[in-house]
C-alpha positions as CSV (number, residue, x, y, z in Angstrom):
1,X,139.3,78.1,4.0
2,X,138.4,74.6,5.2
3,X,137.1,75.5,9.1
4,X,136.9,71.6,9.7
5,X,140.9,71.4,9.0
6,X,141.2,74.7,10.9
7,X,139.7,73.3,14.2
8,X,143.0,71.0,14.3
9,X,146.1,71.5,16.0
10,X,148.7,68.6,14.9
11,X,151.4,69.7,17.2
12,X,149.5,70.0,20.2
13,X,147.8,66.9,19.5
14,X,151.1,65.1,19.4
15,X,152.0,66.7,22.2
16,X,148.8,65.5,24.4
17,X,149.2,62.0,22.7
18,X,153.0,61.9,23.8
19,X,151.8,62.6,27.5
20,X,149.7,59.9,27.5
21,X,152.2,57.4,26.3
22,X,154.6,57.7,29.7
23,X,157.7,57.6,27.8
24,X,160.6,57.5,29.7
25,X,163.3,60.3,28.7
26,X,166.6,59.1,28.2
27,X,166.9,62.3,25.8
28,X,167.4,65.8,25.9
29,X,166.4,68.4,27.7
30,X,168.3,67.2,31.0
31,X,165.5,68.3,33.4
32,X,163.5,65.2,32.4
33,X,159.9,66.9,32.1
34,X,160.4,69.2,35.0
35,X,161.7,66.2,37.5
36,X,165.6,68.1,37.8
37,X,164.4,71.3,38.6
38,X,161.7,71.5,41.3
39,X,162.1,75.1,41.4
40,X,161.6,76.0,37.6
41,X,158.6,73.4,37.6
42,X,157.1,74.8,40.6
43,X,157.6,78.4,38.7
44,X,156.5,77.4,35.5
45,X,154.2,74.2,36.0
46,X,154.2,70.4,35.2
47,X,151.9,70.9,32.3
48,X,154.8,73.1,30.6
49,X,157.4,71.4,31.6
50,X,156.3,68.0,30.3
51,X,156.2,69.1,26.9
52,X,159.6,70.7,27.2
53,X,160.6,67.8,25.1
54,X,163.1,67.2,22.0
55,X,162.2,66.4,18.3
56,X,161.5,62.6,17.8
57,X,159.8,60.8,15.4
58,X,156.2,61.3,16.8
59,X,156.6,65.0,16.8
60,X,158.6,65.5,13.7
61,X,161.6,67.6,13.2
62,X,161.1,71.7,12.7
63,X,164.3,71.7,10.3
64,X,162.7,68.7,8.0
65,X,159.4,68.5,8.6
66,X,157.3,65.5,7.3
67,X,154.5,64.6,9.6
68,X,152.9,67.0,12.5
69,X,154.9,69.9,11.9
70,X,154.3,69.7,8.1
71,X,150.6,69.5,8.6
72,X,150.8,72.5,10.8
73,X,152.7,74.6,8.2
74,X,149.8,73.3,5.7
75,X,147.1,74.6,7.9
76,X,149.1,77.7,8.8
77,X,149.6,78.4,5.2
78,X,145.9,77.9,4.2
79,X,144.7,80.1,7.0
80,X,146.9,83.0,5.8
81,X,145.9,82.6,2.3
82,X,149.9,81.8,1.8
83,X,151.7,79.1,-0.8
84,X,153.9,78.1,2.2
85,X,154.1,79.2,6.0
86,X,157.1,78.2,8.0
87,X,157.0,77.9,11.8
88,X,159.6,80.4,13.4
89,X,161.2,80.0,17.0
90,X,164.0,82.9,16.6
91,X,161.3,85.3,16.7
92,X,160.1,87.6,13.7
93,X,163.5,88.9,13.6
94,X,164.5,85.5,12.0
95,X,161.8,85.5,9.8
96,X,162.7,89.0,8.3
97,X,166.3,88.1,8.5
98,X,165.0,85.0,5.9
99,X,163.2,87.5,3.8
100,X,166.1,89.4,3.0
101,X,168.5,86.1,2.7
102,X,166.4,84.4,0.5
103,X,166.2,87.3,-2.4
104,X,169.8,89.1,-1.5
105,X,173.8,88.2,-1.7
106,X,176.4,90.2,-1.5
107,X,176.2,93.4,-3.8
108,X,172.6,92.8,-4.6
109,X,170.4,96.1,-3.8
110,X,167.1,95.9,-2.3
111,X,164.7,98.9,-1.9
112,X,163.2,99.4,1.8
113,X,161.8,102.6,3.6
114,X,164.8,103.8,6.7
115,X,162.4,103.3,9.3
116,X,162.8,99.6,9.3
117,X,163.3,97.5,12.2
118,X,167.2,96.8,13.1
119,X,166.5,93.4,12.0
120,X,166.5,94.2,8.5
121,X,169.5,96.0,8.5
122,X,171.3,93.3,10.7
123,X,170.3,90.9,7.5
124,X,172.4,93.2,5.4
125,X,175.3,93.1,7.8
126,X,175.3,89.2,7.5
127,X,174.7,88.9,3.8
128,X,176.5,92.0,2.5
129,X,173.5,93.6,0.6
130,X,173.1,97.1,-0.7
131,X,170.3,99.3,0.7
132,X,168.5,101.7,-1.5
133,X,166.7,103.8,1.4
134,X,163.8,105.5,0.8
135,X,163.3,108.3,3.5
136,X,159.5,108.2,4.5
137,X,157.6,111.4,4.6
138,X,156.8,113.0,7.9
139,X,154.1,113.8,9.9
140,X,155.4,117.2,11.4
141,X,152.7,117.5,13.9
142,X,153.6,114.1,15.2
143,X,156.9,113.9,14.4
144,X,156.2,110.4,12.8
145,X,157.9,108.6,10.0
146,X,155.1,107.6,7.4
147,X,155.0,105.4,4.5
148,X,156.6,105.2,1.3
149,X,154.8,107.3,-1.4
150,X,154.1,105.4,-4.8
151,X,155.8,107.7,-6.4
152,X,158.9,107.4,-4.2
153,X,159.1,104.0,-4.5
154,X,158.5,104.5,-8.5
155,X,161.5,106.6,-8.6
156,X,163.9,104.4,-6.7
157,X,163.2,101.2,-9.1
158,X,163.7,103.1,-12.3
159,X,167.1,104.7,-10.7
160,X,168.1,101.1,-9.2
161,X,166.3,98.8,-12.0
162,X,168.7,95.9,-10.9
163,X,167.3,95.9,-7.4
164,X,166.1,92.9,-6.2
165,X,163.7,93.1,-3.9
166,X,161.2,95.9,-2.2
167,X,160.6,95.9,1.6
168,X,157.7,97.0,3.0
169,X,156.6,98.0,6.5
170,X,152.6,96.6,7.0
171,X,151.9,98.3,8.9
172,X,154.6,100.8,10.8
173,X,154.6,100.6,14.7
174,X,152.2,103.5,15.1
175,X,149.7,102.0,12.4
176,X,150.5,103.5,9.3
177,X,150.3,101.6,6.0
178,X,151.6,102.0,2.4
179,X,149.8,101.6,-0.8
180,X,151.1,97.7,-0.5
181,X,149.4,96.2,-3.5
182,X,150.2,99.5,-6.0
183,X,153.8,98.9,-4.4
184,X,153.7,95.0,-5.1
185,X,152.2,95.5,-8.5
186,X,154.9,97.9,-9.8
187,X,157.9,95.7,-8.1
188,X,156.3,92.6,-10.0
189,X,156.2,94.4,-13.2
190,X,160.1,95.5,-13.0
191,X,160.7,91.7,-11.8
192,X,161.3,92.8,-8.5
193,X,160.0,90.4,-5.5
194,X,158.3,92.2,-2.4
195,X,158.7,91.4,1.1
196,X,156.3,92.8,3.9
197,X,157.1,93.1,7.4
198,X,154.0,92.1,9.1
199,X,155.3,91.9,12.7
200,X,152.3,94.4,13.8
201,X,150.1,93.0,11.1
202,X,148.8,89.5,11.9
203,X,145.0,90.6,12.5
204,X,145.0,91.9,9.1
205,X,144.5,88.3,8.0
206,X,141.3,88.0,10.1
207,X,139.6,91.5,11.1
208,X,137.2,93.4,8.9
209,X,137.8,96.6,7.4
210,X,141.3,95.9,8.2
211,X,144.4,97.0,5.9
212,X,145.2,94.7,3.1
213,X,147.2,91.9,4.0
214,X,150.7,90.8,2.2
215,X,149.4,87.6,0.9
216,X,146.1,89.4,-0.6
217,X,148.1,92.0,-2.0
218,X,150.4,89.3,-4.0
219,X,153.6,90.1,-2.2
220,X,155.9,87.1,-2.0
221,X,157.1,87.3,1.5
222,X,155.4,88.0,4.8
223,X,156.9,88.3,8.6
224,X,154.0,87.7,10.9
225,X,154.5,88.1,14.6
226,X,152.1,86.0,15.8
227,X,153.0,86.7,19.4
228,X,152.2,90.4,19.2
229,X,148.4,90.6,17.9
230,X,147.9,86.8,17.4
231,X,148.1,85.3,21.0
232,X,150.9,82.8,20.6
233,X,154.0,83.1,23.1
234,X,156.8,85.2,22.6
235,X,159.7,84.9,19.9
236,X,157.1,82.9,18.2
237,X,156.2,84.0,14.6
238,X,155.4,83.0,11.0
239,X,157.1,83.3,7.6
240,X,154.6,83.5,4.9
241,X,155.8,82.7,0.9
242,X,153.7,83.1,-2.1
243,X,153.3,80.9,-5.1
244,X,156.5,82.3,-6.8
245,X,159.0,81.6,-4.1
246,X,161.0,78.4,-4.0
247,X,160.1,77.6,-0.3
248,X,162.3,74.2,0.0
249,X,165.5,77.1,-0.6
250,X,163.8,79.2,1.8
251,X,163.9,76.3,4.3
252,X,167.8,76.1,3.8
253,X,167.9,79.8,4.7
254,X,166.0,79.0,7.8
255,X,168.4,76.5,8.4
256,X,171.1,78.5,8.5
257,X,170.3,80.4,11.6
258,X,167.3,78.7,13.4
259,X,167.8,76.3,16.3
260,X,168.4,72.8,15.1
261,X,166.3,72.3,18.9
262,X,162.9,74.1,18.0
263,X,160.8,74.6,21.2
264,X,157.5,72.7,21.4
265,X,156.1,75.5,23.8
266,X,156.6,77.6,21.0
267,X,155.4,75.5,18.2
268,X,152.4,74.2,19.9
269,X,151.7,77.9,20.8
270,X,151.9,79.0,17.4
271,X,149.4,75.8,16.2
272,X,147.0,76.5,18.9
273,X,147.1,80.3,18.1
274,X,146.4,79.6,14.3
275,X,143.4,77.5,15.0
276,X,142.1,80.1,17.7
277,X,142.2,83.0,14.8
278,X,141.4,80.6,12.2
279,X,138.0,80.0,14.5
280,X,137.3,83.1,16.2
281,X,139.2,86.0,14.7
282,X,136.7,87.7,13.3
283,X,135.2,88.0,16.8
284,X,138.4,88.6,18.2
285,X,139.3,91.9,16.3
286,X,136.2,92.9,16.2
287,X,136.3,93.5,20.0
288,X,140.0,95.0,19.7
289,X,138.9,97.7,17.2
290,X,135.7,98.4,19.4
291,X,138.5,98.5,22.5
292,X,140.9,100.7,20.8
293,X,138.3,103.4,19.1
294,X,136.4,103.6,22.2
295,X,139.9,104.4,24.0
296,X,140.3,107.3,21.5
297,X,137.5,108.6,21.7
298,X,137.9,108.8,25.3
299,X,141.6,110.0,25.6
300,X,140.8,113.0,22.8
301,X,138.3,114.0,25.2
302,X,141.0,114.4,28.1
303,X,142.3,117.2,26.5
304,X,146.0,118.0,24.8
305,X,146.6,114.2,24.2
306,X,145.9,113.4,20.5
307,X,145.1,109.5,19.8
308,X,145.2,109.4,16.2
309,X,143.1,107.1,13.7
310,X,142.2,107.0,10.0
311,X,142.1,110.9,9.9
312,X,145.6,110.6,8.9
313,X,144.8,108.5,5.3
314,X,145.8,110.2,2.6
315,X,146.0,107.9,0.4
316,X,149.5,108.1,-0.2
317,X,151.9,108.2,1.9
318,X,149.3,107.2,4.7
319,X,147.4,104.9,2.5
320,X,145.6,103.1,5.2
321,X,145.5,103.1,9.2
322,X,145.3,100.1,11.5
323,X,142.2,101.0,13.8
324,X,143.8,98.5,16.3
325,X,146.7,100.7,17.4
326,X,146.1,102.9,20.0
327,X,148.8,105.3,19.4
328,X,148.8,108.8,21.3
329,X,151.2,112.2,21.0
330,X,151.8,113.6,24.3
331,X,153.6,116.8,23.3
332,X,150.9,119.1,24.4
333,X,150.8,117.5,27.2
334,X,154.2,119.1,28.0
335,X,155.8,115.4,28.3
336,X,157.9,113.4,26.2
337,X,156.1,109.9,25.4
338,X,158.9,108.4,26.9
339,X,157.7,110.4,30.3
340,X,154.1,109.5,30.2
341,X,155.6,105.3,30.1
342,X,157.8,105.9,32.8
343,X,154.6,107.5,34.8
344,X,152.1,105.0,33.9
345,X,154.1,102.0,35.0
346,X,156.1,103.8,38.0
347,X,152.6,105.7,39.6
348,X,149.7,103.3,37.9
349,X,151.1,99.8,37.8
350,X,150.4,100.3,33.7
351,X,153.0,98.7,31.2
352,X,152.3,100.0,27.8
353,X,154.4,98.9,24.9
354,X,156.6,101.7,24.1
355,X,157.3,105.6,24.7
356,X,159.6,107.5,23.0
357,X,159.9,111.1,22.2
358,X,156.5,112.5,21.2
359,X,154.4,109.6,21.1
360,X,153.2,106.5,23.1
361,X,151.8,102.8,22.2
362,X,149.3,101.5,24.2
363,X,149.3,97.6,22.3
364,X,145.3,96.3,22.3
365,X,144.9,92.9,21.6
366,X,143.0,89.4,22.0
367,X,143.9,89.3,26.0
368,X,142.7,93.2,26.5
369,X,139.2,94.0,28.6
370,X,137.0,97.4,28.6
371,X,137.9,97.4,32.5
372,X,141.7,97.3,31.9
373,X,140.9,100.3,29.1
374,X,139.0,102.5,31.5
375,X,142.4,102.3,34.2
376,X,144.6,103.7,31.1
377,X,142.1,106.6,30.4
378,X,141.7,107.3,33.7
379,X,145.5,107.0,34.5
380,X,146.2,109.5,31.3
381,X,143.7,112.0,32.9
382,X,145.3,111.6,35.9
383,X,148.8,112.5,34.6
384,X,147.3,115.7,32.4
385,X,146.1,117.2,35.7
386,X,148.9,116.5,38.1
387,X,152.2,116.9,35.3
388,X,151.0,118.8,32.7
389,X,153.6,121.6,31.7
390,X,154.8,124.1,29.2
391,X,155.9,122.0,26.1
392,X,159.1,124.8,25.4
393,X,162.3,123.3,24.3
394,X,160.8,120.1,23.5
395,X,162.0,118.2,20.4
396,X,159.5,117.7,18.0
397,X,160.6,114.9,15.8
398,X,161.0,111.3,16.4
399,X,162.8,110.4,13.0
400,X,166.1,112.2,11.3
401,X,167.2,111.5,7.9
402,X,170.1,109.3,7.7
403,X,172.9,109.7,4.9
404,X,174.2,106.5,3.9
405,X,178.0,106.4,2.9
406,X,179.3,103.1,3.4
407,X,177.1,99.4,3.1
408,X,175.9,98.4,6.4
409,X,178.1,95.1,6.0
410,X,181.5,97.3,4.9
411,X,180.9,99.7,7.8
412,X,180.2,97.0,10.6
413,X,183.4,95.2,9.6
414,X,185.6,98.2,8.9
415,X,188.6,99.2,11.4
416,X,187.0,101.7,13.9
417,X,188.0,103.7,16.5
418,X,185.7,104.8,20.0
419,X,185.0,108.4,20.2
420,X,182.9,110.4,22.8
421,X,179.0,110.9,21.1
422,X,179.7,114.8,21.3
423,X,182.7,114.8,19.1
424,X,181.7,112.3,16.6
425,X,180.0,114.7,14.1
426,X,180.8,114.6,10.5
427,X,182.0,110.5,11.1
428,X,180.8,107.2,9.7
429,X,179.0,105.1,12.2
430,X,180.1,101.5,12.7
431,X,177.2,100.4,14.9
432,X,173.7,100.7,15.5
433,X,172.0,103.5,18.0
434,X,168.4,103.1,18.4
435,X,165.5,103.5,21.4
436,X,163.8,100.1,22.4
437,X,161.2,99.6,21.4
438,X,160.6,100.2,18.8
439,X,163.9,99.0,17.5
440,X,164.5,101.5,14.7
441,X,167.7,102.9,14.4
442,X,168.3,106.4,14.9
443,X,171.6,105.1,13.5
444,X,172.7,102.2,11.7
445,X,176.2,101.1,10.6
446,X,177.6,103.2,7.7
447,X,175.5,106.4,8.1
448,X,177.0,109.7,8.5
449,X,176.7,111.5,12.2
450,X,175.3,115.0,12.3
451,X,174.8,117.7,14.8
452,X,171.2,117.0,14.7
453,X,171.4,113.1,15.1
454,X,173.5,114.0,18.2
455,X,171.1,115.9,19.5
456,X,168.4,113.6,19.3
457,X,170.4,110.9,20.8
458,X,171.4,113.0,23.8
459,X,167.7,114.5,24.3
460,X,166.5,110.7,24.2
461,X,169.0,109.6,26.8
462,X,167.8,112.8,29.0
463,X,164.5,112.0,28.8
464,X,165.1,108.3,29.9
465,X,164.6,106.5,26.4
466,X,166.1,102.8,26.6
467,X,168.9,103.2,24.4
468,X,170.7,100.4,22.9
469,X,172.9,99.1,20.2
470,X,176.5,100.5,20.7
471,X,179.5,98.7,22.5
472,X,179.7,100.8,25.2
473,X,176.5,99.9,27.2
474,X,176.3,103.5,28.6
475,X,175.9,105.0,25.1
476,X,178.3,107.8,26.1
477,X,180.9,106.7,23.3
478,X,180.5,105.4,19.6
479,X,182.5,103.6,17.4
480,X,183.3,105.0,14.0
481,X,185.4,104.4,10.9
482,X,188.9,105.0,11.3
483,X,189.8,108.0,8.7
484,X,186.9,109.7,8.5
485,X,184.5,110.0,5.4
């Protein structure tokens, strides 16, 4: 990597130059550098509003970059060891969907773990591809889904040799990694492409002793959520491509759904965050890992909580573990993860990333400090002292293996009827149900609704999980296919 070149931030530099030129704006946006909306400018600041601008010759065009955005893409590709990098301003959702839409059309098969983010299944609804799900292994103590085993992936490939691609979470929300390098080698041998959802793996490209990053493993695509662990603004992301990908075709796919009015606030945040990680990433993620390791040790000394780490690694379904992820099992305290999440926010003014049935995740990254870590540890200790109870009657799993009956696209667009959740067992779901975050569907279109799944949904509601997806905003009814299975 050319460190001298990485000191540049072409989009940011072009915006600074534009500010100095004092150009009179007779273009959009209509707030005209903040002058048209004083309250908004007072809130966000003149510096922010003055660079909320439209595409123009000096600033290039995101849909067809030829100057500063093109140069910024080339720097990002070099930084992430990719053949090409795209700046994405519709979130990593857009990056994930572009990966799938670039390799699959209607009727094509794609192999993937079922514990994917909803954006993957949304892409299947859009393009009509057929999922070949690998139900992940489970950790019975923690109740969480693990990675895909190499054996399961190979069996799926042998059973579906016509599949176009394999999608891998690298890592999962909980920090668990599959054997991406071996999966990639196997897929390429069978003529399949490899797509990596690296929404939670930006730091793999910069930290030391991290799990392997997708581009280093030889993957063909990777979706990298820079706004998560990389420090850019929310909704900004990179899509990385390997050398065997037609980048010009990928840009066409991006332009099917991505806005034609790319925000320069998001673009410049990607540009500057890439520069920051290129120059300081090793130091930053050494500190992040240290903070997470310290927090784990202290939380495990409290008692009953279990902050898990690399001791889960088994060389297969947990091939590696992301040490920056502070995932904590809460059930031995007698509290669901979502209950601890709510207590931290409501009683201690601490906002963590998510809580689900049995776990919480505190996201530690570039902006954290020892002081805040101590506050989290103290709060968890006090919650145990004040609220600990018997765990009798608690559900012990986070993930229910669903049975796919109909493709997501066919189910989503089929004739449907609405039923109370309690009466929907045995029917085929035509919509999503999920706790958000993490946004992994409990049910997706085309899957059979079972009594176990209904129990899980009702339990999650009772505990206070934020359920999303169904047309019924109160999640009391589900849309199912007319006529049953």
